[in-house]
N, C-alpha and C positions, 0 to 999 in steps of 0.2 A: 810467900805472904799473900794475904788478901788485901787489895788496894782499891780505894775509891778515888777517882779523879772527878772533882766537883766543879762545875762551871755553869754560867747562866745559860748559854746556848752554844751551838756549833755553827752560828752564822759566820760570814767571812771575816777573818781577822787573824792576826799573828798568834795571839794567845790560844785561840780556838784550834788553829791548825797544829800548834805545838802540843796541845793536850792529846790530840788524836795520835800524833807521831810517838809521843812518849808512852802512851797507853799500849800501842801496838808493840813497841820495842820491849816494854816490861813483860808483856804477854809472851813474847818470843823467848824470854828468859825463864818461862815456866810459871810465872806468877798469875794469880787469879785477879784479873783487872776488870773494874766496872767504871764506865763513864756515866756519870749522873748529871743530866742537864735540867735546868729549871723549866725551860720553855723553848718554843720556836719563835724567833723574833721576826721572821719574814712573813709577808702576806701570801706568797705563793709557795707551793710545795717544792718547786725547784730550788728556791733560795733557802727554804726551811732546812733542806737536807744538803746544805752546801758542802759540809765535810763528812756527813754521815756515811756516804758511800766509801769513804777511805778507811773506815773502821775495820780492823781485822775480825775474822770470824772467831778468833780466840778471845775477843774482848766483848763483855756484855754491856749493852746500851740500855739506859733507863731515861725516860722523859717524864718528869713529875707533873708536867702541864700546869705549872704555877703561873698565874696571871701576873702582869707587871704591877708594880706598886708594893709597898711594905704592908704585909698582911700576916696575921697569926697562922693562917692555914699553911703558909710556906714553912714556918718553923716545924709544924706538925708533920708535914710531908718529908722534910729533910730528916727529922728525928726517926720517922718510921722506916725510911729506906736504909738508914744506917743500922737500925735495930734488926732489920730483915737480913742484911748482908753480913753483919757482924765482922767488919774489917779489922785488920791490924793497923792500917794507915788510912786516914782521910786527908787527901791533898786538895786544898782549895785554890782556885785561880780567880783572878780579878776580884771584884768586891762582893764575893759570896760570904765573906767572913762573919758578918753579923748573924747569919743563920746558924753558925757553928758555936756561938757564945754559950747558950744554955746547955748544949750537949757536952762541949769540951769542959765545962765547969764540973760536971758530975761523973763523966765516964773516963776514969784514969787508965783503963786497960787499952783504950784506943789512943793512938798517937795522931795528933792533928798538925798539919803543915799548911802554911799559906805562902804561896809564891807571889811576890810583888813584881808585876810585869812592867813596871815603869818606875820613875822617880817616886819616892815615898809620898810626897805631897800631892801627887796626881793619882794616888790609889786609894784614897779615903773619901768617905761621903761627908756626912754632917759633922759639925764641931764636936758633938758628944761622942761620935764614933771614934775620933782620934783618941780620946781618953780611954774608951773601952778597948780599942786595939792595943794601946800601950800596956794596959793591965794584963791582957792575955799574952802579949809578947814578953813582957817583963817576967811574968811568973813561969813562962815556959809551957803554959797550958796549950798554947799554939806556937809551934816553932816557925821561924821566919826564914824564907829563902829569898835572897836578892839575886838579880841576874847579871850584874856587872859591878865593877869597882865603884863607878859613879853612883849606882843605885844603892850600894851598901853605904856609901858616904852620906847620901841623902837620907837614908833610914836613920843613921846615927845622929844627924843634925836635927831631923824632924821629931824623933821620939826621944832623943838623948839616951839611946840604948846602944850597946855594943855587942849584941849577941846573935847577929844574923849570920847565916851560912850563905856564902855566895857560890852559886852554880850557874855557869853561863849556859845560855840556850843552845839547843842543837836542832838539827833538821835532817830529814831524809834528803839525799841528793835528788835534784830534779831530773826528770826523764821525759822523753817525748810521749805525748798522749795521743789519743785516737784522732784528734783534730790537727795534728802537727802539720800535715801537708796543706790543710786549709789555711793555716796561719802563714805558712811560707807564701802562699798565693796572695793572701790578704795584704801582707806587707809589701810584696812586689807591686801590687796595684797602687798602694799609697805612694810608693816611690816613683811611680810612672816611668820606670826604666832608668831613672837617674841614679848615679852612684852617690848615695847619701849615707850619712852616719845615722844609725838607728838607736835612739835612746828610749828607755822604758822607765816609767814611774808607776809603782804599785802601792796604792794607799787610798783609803776613803778620804773625802774632802773634809778637812778639819783645821782648826787653828794650829794644832800641834804639828801637822805635816807641812804647814807653811807653803801651800801651793802657789800663793801669790808671788813669792820670791822665784819659784821655779818658772812660772809663766813669764815674768819680767825678764829673767835671764835668757830664756829661749827667744823671746821677742827681740832681744838685743842681738842675738846671733842672726836672726832673720834679717834684721836691718843691715848687718854686715855681709849679707848675701852668702852665708855659709850654708851649704846644702845639708839638711838634717831632717829627721822625722822623729817627733816625740810622741810616743804612745802612752796614754794615761789610762790605767785600769783601776777601777774602784767605784764605790757607791757614793751617793749624795751630791754628785755634780749636777743633778737636775733640780736642786733646791735654788732658792733666791740668789744667794751669794755664789753658788756653784755656776749658775747660769751666767752671772756677770763675768765670772772668770772665763767661761767659754767664749763669751762675746768679745773679750779683749785679747783672746789668743790668736796668733797668726795662723795661716792656713796649713802650716807644717805640723801643727799640734792636733792630735786626734784623741777624742775622748771616747773610750770603748765601753764604759760601764763595767759591771762585775763580770768576771770570767772564772770559770771553774778549771780552766786549763792554762793558768798563768805560766806553768813550766814551758809550754810551747813558745810563748813570747820571750821569755828569758833566754831560751836557746837560740833565738833568732835576733837578739839585740846585741849591739856592740857595747853598750854601757847602760848601767842602772843608776838612776838618780834619786837621791833623798835630800830634801830641802828642809828638814824638820827643825823646829825650834827647841824641842826637847825629845829625848828618847831614852829607853832603857837599854835594850839589847835587841834591835829589830830583827825579827824572823825574816822579813823580806830581804834584808841585806845578806843574811846567810844563804838564802836561796840563790841570790845573784852570784855569790862566790861559788856555789856548787855547780852553777851553769858555766863558770868561767867568764862571766859577764862583768866587766870592769866597773866597780862602784865609784860614783862621783857624789860626794856627800858634804853636808855642813858638819861642823865639829860639835854635834849635839849629843849630850848624854854619854851613853856607852859606846858610841860610834868610834871615837878615837882609841878605844881599847881593842877594836877589831881592825881598823884601817890605819896603816902607816902611809902617809902621803908620798906618792911616787913609787912605793914598793908594791903594795897590793890594792891600790886604788888612789883616788885623789880626794884630799880633804881641804876644803876652803879655809882661809885664815879667820874668817868671821862669818856673820850671817847677812852681809851686805850683798846686794845684787852684783856689784862690781867684782867682789871677790869670788862669787859663784861663777860668773862669766869667765873670769881668769882660770878657774878650775876646769871649766868645760874646754877652754882653749888649750890647756895643758894636755888634755886627753886627745883632742883633735890633732894637735901638732906632734903627738908622740904615740900614735895608735899601736905601734909594735913594741913599745917599751915593756908593757905588762902582758905576759903570755897567759892564755887560757889555762894551760896545764898547771902553771904556777898557782893560780887562784884555786883550781880544783883540789890540788894537793894540800894547800893551806886549809881549805875547808875540811877535807877528810881527816886531817891530823888534829884539828882543833874543835870543829863545830858540827861534826856529824851527830846524829841522834844516838848512835851507839856510845860515843864518848859521854854525852850528856846523861843518858839513861844509866850508865855505869856509875856516874857520880851521884845520881839520885838514889840508886840502890844502896850505895855505900852509906849515904845519909840515913835512909830508911832503917837499915840494919843497925846503925849506930844508935839511933834514938829508940829503937825497939828492943834493945837489950835489957 
């Protein structure tokens, strides 16, 4: 098959990384895969190409250079690239779907898919867009994929439709990068030779990721004089609210900014922390599992579909600071309970990109008959 994966950009983010992994794996199966992005979202070339360097030589990359904002020229460029490639499948990610409406309305020979990478109510733009989405979803002109049971349920409740295909996310297993030894040294310096627990949080600063809860919980551990190091990787912590968060953080919490070698940090951490208020099926959590890094999470969205408390991670009872602290203490007091090998095997059997790509291929073939 000839397949287009359509997304706004390849700036740092779970959906963006997923698109590259999926595209590479589909190309490994012999399919003609094209990644089409609207734009580069970053100011510097380094960040612009955050995931570009991970694209396989077997995948064709197109940047349409569409400026931000809703504009007619974007529709024309999307239409032209689809006409040029003449794909069997156009697979949209995040909120690119409005640009597919006029094309999907008239080109029946091409099958259109939209993956909702979060709860349905968090994947739509303006009020009128919800009505348009529903029309295209209901008529099947654009097929819907949700990424977890809770996302499927949210789609059913939000649109009053029951026609979504659920395909859980997948990820390549993490592996040491060129800077692995540097990261080992960096963490050793932060620890100052003290035997401490190393925790990692990977997410941009946002309301969804609920970093205030995370910082409050670790400040609580600091007051208890528990030796730990919390490393936070992601963007937007240099904004107004992000700066306030840094200011209230204890000295054992380090903000590292964006990193292209997150794998190295996962492989050197004892535990991975997510404090989210809502989630779909977080890619960062799958990365942690593949590294054998114990997850410590809130019960947000699709996370309970992945994590069973005390079996392959720790799941707090609620979104309160007290419950999350209890979650952290469970891990600290039972560090040998969950084995790295157990987490890695669980990932490989359920959430590898090979498993995910196979499920997408089955779906592509099903709708393309």
